[in-house]
C-alpha positions as CSV (number, residue, x, y, z in Angstrom):
1,M,7.8,27.7,3.9
2,D,9.3,30.6,2.0
3,I,9.5,34.2,3.5
4,V,9.4,37.0,0.9
5,L,10.8,40.4,1.8
6,E,10.1,43.7,0.8
7,S,11.4,46.8,1.6
8,Q,10.6,50.3,1.1
9,A,11.5,53.8,2.0
10,E,9.3,56.2,4.4
11,S,9.4,59.9,5.1
12,W,7.6,61.6,7.6
13,D,7.0,65.0,9.1
14,L,8.4,66.4,12.5
15,A,6.5,68.3,14.7
16,A,9.1,70.8,14.7
17,P,13.0,70.7,13.6
18,F,14.9,68.5,16.1
19,S,18.3,69.9,16.4
20,I,21.6,68.7,18.5
21,S,24.8,68.7,18.2
22,R,25.0,68.0,14.4
23,G,22.8,69.2,12.7
24,T,18.9,69.5,12.5
25,K,16.2,68.1,10.5
26,S,12.8,68.0,10.0
27,R,11.7,64.7,8.6
28,A,12.2,61.2,10.0
29,D,13.7,58.7,6.7
30,V,13.0,55.4,7.5
31,V,13.3,52.2,6.1
32,V,10.4,49.8,6.5
33,V,10.3,45.8,5.7
34,T,7.9,43.4,5.4
35,A,8.2,39.7,5.2
36,R,5.5,37.8,3.9
37,D,4.9,33.6,3.5
38,G,2.2,33.7,2.0
39,E,-0.6,33.9,4.6
40,F,1.0,35.6,7.0
41,E,2.7,39.1,7.4
42,G,4.8,41.0,10.1
43,R,7.0,44.8,9.5
44,G,10.2,46.0,10.8
45,E,11.4,50.0,10.9
46,G,14.5,51.1,10.2
47,V,16.3,54.5,10.7
48,P,20.0,54.8,8.8
49,Y,22.7,57.0,10.5
50,A,24.5,59.0,8.8
51,R,26.7,59.1,12.1
52,Y,27.4,55.8,11.1
53,G,27.6,56.4,7.5
54,E,24.1,55.2,6.4
55,S,21.8,56.2,4.0
56,V,18.2,55.3,2.8
57,S,19.7,54.1,-0.4
58,G,21.8,52.1,1.2
59,A,19.8,50.1,3.5
60,L,17.5,49.6,0.5
61,Q,20.4,48.0,-1.1
62,A,21.9,46.2,1.9
63,I,18.5,44.7,2.4
64,A,18.1,43.8,-1.8
65,A,21.3,42.1,-1.7
66,F,20.6,39.6,1.4
67,R,16.9,39.3,-0.3
68,A,18.8,38.1,-3.3
69,N,21.3,35.9,-2.0
70,C,19.0,34.2,1.1
71,R,18.2,30.6,0.6
72,D,17.1,31.0,4.3
73,C,15.6,33.8,5.2
74,S,15.8,33.3,9.2
75,R,16.6,35.3,12.3
76,D,20.4,33.3,12.0
77,A,20.7,33.7,8.6
78,V,20.2,37.7,8.8
79,Q,22.7,38.0,11.6
80,R,25.3,36.0,9.4
81,A,25.2,37.9,6.8
82,M,24.6,41.5,7.8
83,P,26.5,43.9,9.5
84,P,24.9,45.9,12.5
85,G,22.5,48.7,11.7
86,A,19.4,50.4,10.5
87,A,18.9,47.7,7.8
88,R,19.4,44.7,9.6
89,N,17.2,45.9,12.2
90,A,14.3,46.0,9.8
91,V,14.7,42.7,8.5
92,D,15.3,41.1,11.8
93,C,12.2,43.2,13.8
94,A,10.1,42.5,10.6
95,L,11.3,38.6,11.2
96,W,10.1,38.7,14.9
97,D,6.9,40.1,13.7
98,L,6.2,37.7,11.4
99,E,7.3,35.0,14.0
100,A,4.4,36.1,16.4
101,R,1.9,36.2,13.7
102,R,2.1,32.8,12.3
103,R,2.4,31.4,15.6
104,G,-0.2,33.1,17.5
105,V,2.7,34.1,20.1
106,P,2.8,37.5,21.5
107,A,6.7,38.7,20.4
108,W,7.7,39.4,23.9
109,K,7.1,35.3,25.1
110,L,8.8,34.1,22.0
111,A,12.3,36.8,23.1
112,G,11.3,34.7,26.8
113,L,11.0,38.4,28.1
114,P,8.1,39.4,30.4
115,A,5.3,40.8,29.5
116,P,5.6,44.4,29.0
117,V,4.0,47.0,31.0
118,A,4.1,50.6,30.9
119,L,6.9,52.7,31.5
120,E,7.9,56.2,32.0
121,T,9.9,57.5,28.7
122,A,12.4,60.5,28.4
123,Y,10.8,63.4,26.4
124,T,13.6,65.2,24.1
125,I,14.2,69.4,24.9
126,V,16.4,69.8,21.3
127,L,18.9,71.5,21.2
128,D,18.2,75.6,20.6
129,D,18.9,79.0,22.1
130,V,18.3,79.6,26.0
131,A,15.3,81.1,25.8
132,A,13.8,78.8,23.6
133,M,14.7,75.9,25.7
134,A,13.5,77.5,29.0
135,A,9.9,77.9,26.9
136,A,10.1,74.2,25.9
137,A,10.9,73.0,29.1
138,R,8.1,74.7,30.9
139,G,5.4,73.6,28.3
140,H,6.6,70.0,29.3
141,A,7.6,70.5,33.0
142,S,4.6,67.9,33.8
143,R,6.5,65.1,32.6
144,P,8.7,62.9,34.3
145,L,12.0,62.4,32.4
146,L,13.2,65.5,30.2
147,K,16.1,64.7,28.3
148,L,18.0,67.8,27.1
149,K,20.2,67.9,24.2
150,L,23.0,69.7,24.7
151,G,26.4,70.1,23.1
152,G,27.1,73.9,22.3
153,A,29.5,75.7,23.8
154,P,30.0,74.9,27.1
155,A,29.0,78.5,29.1
156,E,26.0,78.6,27.1
157,D,25.1,75.1,27.9
158,V,25.5,75.8,31.5
159,E,22.9,78.5,31.1
160,R,20.9,75.9,29.2
161,L,20.6,73.7,32.0
162,R,20.3,76.0,34.5
163,V,17.1,77.7,33.0
164,V,15.4,74.4,32.1
165,R,16.1,73.4,35.7
166,D,13.9,76.2,37.0
167,A,11.5,76.1,34.3
168,A,10.6,72.3,35.2
169,P,11.3,72.1,38.5
170,G,9.9,68.6,39.2
171,A,10.9,66.8,36.2
172,R,13.7,64.5,36.4
173,L,16.7,65.3,34.2
174,I,19.3,63.3,31.9
175,V,21.5,65.5,29.1
176,D,22.7,64.4,25.8
177,A,25.4,66.2,24.4
178,N,25.9,63.8,20.8
179,E,29.9,64.0,21.2
180,G,29.8,67.6,21.5
181,W,32.3,68.9,24.2
182,S,35.5,68.1,25.1
183,M,37.0,66.9,28.6
184,A,37.3,71.0,29.5
185,G,33.8,71.6,28.1
186,L,32.7,68.4,30.5
187,E,34.5,69.8,33.4
188,R,33.2,72.8,33.0
189,V,29.3,71.1,32.7
190,L,29.7,68.9,35.3
191,P,29.5,71.1,38.6
192,V,26.0,72.7,37.2
193,A,24.6,69.3,36.7
194,A,25.4,67.7,39.7
195,E,23.8,70.8,41.4
196,A,21.0,70.7,38.7
197,G,20.4,66.9,40.4
198,V,20.9,65.7,36.5
199,E,21.2,61.9,36.4
200,L,22.6,61.2,33.3
201,I,25.1,62.7,31.0
202,E,24.6,60.9,27.7
203,Q,28.2,60.7,25.2
204,P,30.4,63.8,26.4
205,L,33.1,63.5,24.4
206,P,33.3,62.2,21.0
207,A,33.2,58.5,20.2
208,D,36.9,58.4,19.3
209,G,38.4,60.4,22.0
210,D,36.8,58.9,24.7
211,D,39.6,57.3,26.7
212,A,40.1,60.8,28.3
213,L,37.5,59.5,30.7
214,A,39.0,56.0,32.0
215,G,39.3,56.3,35.4
216,F,37.7,60.0,35.3
217,P,35.4,60.8,38.6
218,S,32.4,61.9,37.5
219,P,29.7,63.3,39.9
220,V,27.4,62.9,37.3
221,P,26.9,59.4,35.5
222,L,28.2,58.8,32.3
223,G,26.2,57.1,29.1
224,A,28.3,55.7,25.9
225,D,25.6,56.2,23.2
226,E,27.8,56.8,20.0
227,S,30.6,54.5,21.5
228,V,28.5,51.5,21.7
229,R,26.5,49.4,18.8
230,A,28.2,46.2,19.6
231,A,29.1,43.3,22.0
232,P,32.7,43.8,21.3
233,D,32.4,46.9,22.7
234,L,32.0,46.5,25.7
235,A,35.7,45.8,27.0
236,E,36.6,49.4,26.0
237,L,33.9,51.0,28.1
238,A,34.4,49.7,31.4
239,G,35.8,52.2,33.4
240,K,34.6,55.0,31.2
241,Y,31.3,54.5,31.0
242,Q,28.6,53.7,33.7
243,V,25.7,53.6,31.3
244,L,25.4,52.0,27.7
245,N,22.6,53.4,25.9
246,I,21.1,50.4,23.3
247,K,19.3,50.9,20.4
248,L,18.3,48.7,17.9
249,D,19.5,50.4,14.8
250,K,23.1,50.5,16.1
251,T,22.7,47.1,17.7
252,G,20.6,45.5,14.1
253,G,17.5,44.5,15.6
254,L,16.1,42.7,18.5
255,T,18.2,39.3,18.1
256,A,22.0,41.6,18.5
257,A,20.0,43.7,21.0
258,L,19.0,40.7,23.6
259,G,22.6,39.8,23.9
260,L,24.0,42.8,24.4
261,V,21.5,43.8,27.0
262,R,22.7,40.5,29.0
263,N,26.4,41.1,28.3
264,A,25.8,44.8,29.1
265,R,24.3,43.7,32.5
266,A,26.4,41.1,33.3
267,M,29.7,43.4,33.1
268,G,28.2,45.8,35.9
269,F,26.7,48.2,33.2
270,D,23.3,49.8,33.5
271,V,21.0,49.9,30.5
272,M,19.4,52.5,28.8
273,I,16.8,51.1,25.8
274,G,17.1,54.2,23.0
275,C,16.1,55.4,19.7
276,M,15.9,57.2,16.8
277,V,13.5,59.9,15.8
278,A,10.8,57.2,14.1
279,T,7.3,55.7,14.4
280,S,6.3,53.2,17.2
281,L,7.3,50.5,14.5
282,S,10.8,51.1,15.5
283,M,9.7,51.9,19.1
284,A,7.7,48.7,20.1
285,P,10.9,46.1,19.7
286,A,12.8,48.3,22.1
287,L,10.5,48.6,24.0
288,L,10.3,44.9,24.6
289,L,13.7,45.3,26.6
290,A,12.9,48.5,28.8
291,R,11.1,46.5,31.5
292,D,14.2,46.6,34.3
293,A,16.5,49.1,32.0
294,A,17.6,52.6,34.5
295,F,16.3,55.0,31.5
296,V,14.2,54.4,29.3
297,D,14.2,57.4,26.1
298,L,11.5,55.3,23.6
299,D,9.5,59.4,22.7
300,G,10.2,59.1,18.6
301,P,6.4,59.0,17.8
302,L,5.8,62.1,20.5
303,L,7.9,64.3,18.0
304,L,6.3,63.4,14.7
305,A,3.5,65.2,13.2
306,A,1.7,62.2,13.2
307,D,2.2,58.5,14.3
308,R,1.5,55.0,12.7
309,P,-2.6,54.0,14.2
310,D,-1.7,51.1,15.6
311,G,1.1,52.8,16.9
312,L,2.2,52.4,20.7
313,R,0.2,54.2,23.5
314,Y,1.8,57.7,25.2
315,E,0.1,59.2,28.1
316,D,1.4,61.1,31.2
317,G,4.8,60.6,30.4
318,R,4.3,57.2,29.9
319,V,4.3,54.4,27.1
320,A,2.7,51.0,26.3
321,F,1.6,48.7,23.7
322,P,-1.9,49.3,22.9
323,P,-4.4,46.3,24.2
324,H,-4.7,45.3,20.6
325,G,-3.1,45.3,16.8
326,G,0.4,46.7,16.4
327,W,3.8,45.1,16.1
328,G,4.6,41.5,17.7
329,Q,1.3,41.3,18.9
330,P,-0.6,38.4,17.0
């Protein structure tokens, strides 16, 4: 049966401005694909990422080009015809959702994965001045895992880290510098991070400068985010990082992410399942991969002013599929 693909752009207001080392945004701009076979339909969502030269208009054009040229709109065809990125993610996840509904089998079972369960997820404290980050951490001190966006001046980041630890003494902490430090900056922050019990520092250096991490004896595990998109990257990351942050908008969908997770673990990396700021339609496919992850960072919908009505369930610092409905559930 022929599959028809439709795509559209959507923009979702954030609950508050979202700031990292590269800038600030107040809306989440996403691309949504709907795959129809005449009886059933599936949806997928992607977040074009300017860091990789993507845009909403470019993603829509890529989807339109695939749609115009595909005779076999299967997941295999998507992998062959489209490069990794948000456009392929939206198409791939829409096809997974369609297949789940068509066959009456949940997507986790189709993917050969264990049934999803409620998992602890990080909650992001965005980059801001010291007082604002302390207040944000105090307001979310009951959450089990906080992720701090750093990557400013290292001396200020040290102070940010200290006040957040004081404001949320019972929370586990991870840090994300988003390529914002030099090697000297990382070495300035590391002793304080270790003292504060930080469990992971994501992407401390620019991706094109992370060779400096080869063999570096960090007292805190280091995670690759911007440095990893697809399986060919893995060999270059060995000896630099201990954890890989796998996001479907980087891999180009669940299909590629399944293989990347397997390959990463076979090479001895721990895995983090992360996200862009987006709705539950974007988070749900990633949640299937998160059951055995060392870290789960799927808080995107919590940062929005409102989520989709069939969204994931967030409670007590954990995320879970709803009992019925939503992505991948027939």
